[in-house]
C-alpha positions as a Python dict, from the first residue, in 0.01 Angstrom:
ca = {
    (1, 'K'): (0, 0, 0),
    (2, 'K'): (-165, 350, 65),
    (3, 'K'): (-394, 178, 314),
    (4, 'K'): (-120, -11, 499),
    (5, 'K'): (71, 304, 518),
    (6, 'A'): (-240, 504, 655),
    (7, 'I'): (-273, 239, 938),
    (8, 'E'): (79, 255, 1047),
    (9, 'L'): (45, 637, 1054),
    (10, 'F'): (-293, 604, 1242),
    (11, 'N'): (-122, 371, 1488),
    (12, 'A'): (179, 609, 1543),
    (13, 'I'): (-51, 921, 1580),
    (14, 'V'): (-287, 735, 1841),
    (15, 'N'): (47, 636, 2040),
    (16, 'E'): (177, 996, 2019),
    (17, 'Y'): (-140, 1171, 2091),
    (18, 'P'): (-374, 938, 2293),
    (19, 'T'): (-608, 1234, 2387),
    (20, 'L'): (-747, 1218, 2003),
    (21, 'E'): (-925, 901, 2105),
    (22, 'G'): (-1108, 1091, 2373),
    (23, 'A'): (-1182, 1393, 2195),
    (24, 'Q'): (-1545, 1499, 2229),
    (25, 'E'): (-1569, 1623, 1862),
    (26, 'S'): (-1543, 1433, 1544),
    (27, 'A'): (-1174, 1456, 1392),
    (28, 'V'): (-936, 1349, 1119),
    (29, 'L'): (-602, 1428, 1036),
    (30, 'V'): (-455, 1430, 688),
    (31, 'D'): (-110, 1399, 563),
    (32, 'I'): (-87, 1705, 311),
    (33, 'T'): (282, 1620, 254),
    (34, 'V'): (207, 1336, 9),
    (35, 'T'): (20, 1326, -321),
    (36, 'D'): (-357, 1324, -287),
    (37, 'Q'): (-331, 1425, 85),
    (38, 'P'): (-489, 1099, 238),
    (39, 'I'): (-662, 1070, 563),
    (40, 'I'): (-439, 915, 816),
    (41, 'Y'): (-656, 923, 1119),
    (42, 'C'): (-1023, 949, 1215),
    (43, 'N'): (-1181, 915, 1551),
    (44, 'E'): (-1503, 711, 1618),
    (45, 'D'): (-1707, 1025, 1644),
    (46, 'F'): (-1609, 1111, 1268),
    (47, 'Q'): (-1719, 772, 1175),
    (48, 'R'): (-2055, 785, 1352),
    (49, 'M'): (-2122, 1126, 1186),
    (50, 'T'): (-2047, 1020, 842),
    (51, 'L'): (-2153, 659, 857),
    (52, 'Y'): (-1829, 544, 696),
    (53, 'T'): (-1599, 288, 874),
    (54, 'G'): (-1255, 352, 960),
    (55, 'D'): (-1136, 114, 672),
    (56, 'E'): (-1354, 322, 419),
    (57, 'I'): (-1210, 649, 539),
    (58, 'L'): (-834, 600, 592),
    (59, 'G'): (-604, 652, 299),
    (60, 'K'): (-868, 839, 99),
    (61, 'N'): (-875, 1228, 24),
    (62, 'C'): (-1145, 1417, 192),
    (63, 'R'): (-1304, 1502, -132),
    (64, 'F'): (-1498, 1186, -106),
    (65, 'L'): (-1728, 1379, 156),
    (66, 'Q'): (-1802, 1644, -102),
    (67, 'G'): (-2125, 1621, -321),
    (68, 'R'): (-2374, 1828, -539),
    (69, 'Y'): (-2400, 2139, -333),
    (70, 'T'): (-2028, 2172, -195),
    (71, 'D'): (-1916, 2500, -262),
    (72, 'R'): (-1649, 2466, -502),
    (73, 'S'): (-1508, 2810, -420),
    (74, 'V'): (-1455, 2683, -55),
    (75, 'V'): (-1284, 2374, -199),
    (76, 'A'): (-1054, 2598, -410),
    (77, 'Q'): (-971, 2827, -97),
    (78, 'I'): (-884, 2507, 98),
    (79, 'R'): (-652, 2372, -179),
    (80, 'E'): (-489, 2714, -216),
    (81, 'T'): (-436, 2751, 170),
    (82, 'I'): (-266, 2417, 172),
    (83, 'K'): (-35, 2523, -114),
    (84, 'K'): (74, 2821, 85),
    (85, 'G'): (111, 2653, 409),
    (86, 'E'): (-117, 2857, 603),
    (87, 'S'): (-400, 2778, 845),
    (88, 'L'): (-770, 2802, 777),
    (89, 'E'): (-1093, 2774, 918),
    (90, 'V'): (-1415, 2740, 699),
    (91, 'E'): (-1760, 2572, 673),
    (92, 'I'): (-1792, 2334, 409),
    (93, 'L'): (-2103, 2147, 314),
    (94, 'N'): (-2012, 1766, 312),
    (95, 'Y'): (-2210, 1457, 273),
    (96, 'R'): (-2277, 1145, 486),
    (97, 'K'): (-2259, 783, 317),
    (98, 'D'): (-2640, 788, 311),
    (99, 'G'): (-2651, 1110, 123),
    (100, 'V'): (-2759, 1339, 396),
    (101, 'P'): (-2561, 1684, 390),
    (102, 'F'): (-2382, 1816, 708),
    (103, 'W'): (-2194, 2141, 777),
    (104, 'N'): (-1838, 2076, 859),
    (105, 'N'): (-1626, 2312, 1043),
    (106, 'F'): (-1301, 2264, 855),
    (107, 'L'): (-997, 2374, 1039),
    (108, 'L'): (-663, 2343, 881),
    (109, 'L'): (-349, 2396, 1114),
}
């Protein structure tokens, strides 16, 4: 059910904001209004960067990108900012599907 809803939201987002598909950077959108804040959109650059397919990404919480050396204080800062309904820009260490770490410039609007 979650995945079906995520796909429906993805299609609605692409129809509403067609320029997202042409973005020159990796991008994901998350629905912070529902439980577990699932990813509802990811572009192809994000899929290439993380080595995950859209089917593996949509409907999941971004925490699946975290790993051993992800700074838990940054994760807590993101969580608290979401609760407050504020914006935030931080760098967080995430991990690709093959375990290779990468720095993610995380922007919450």
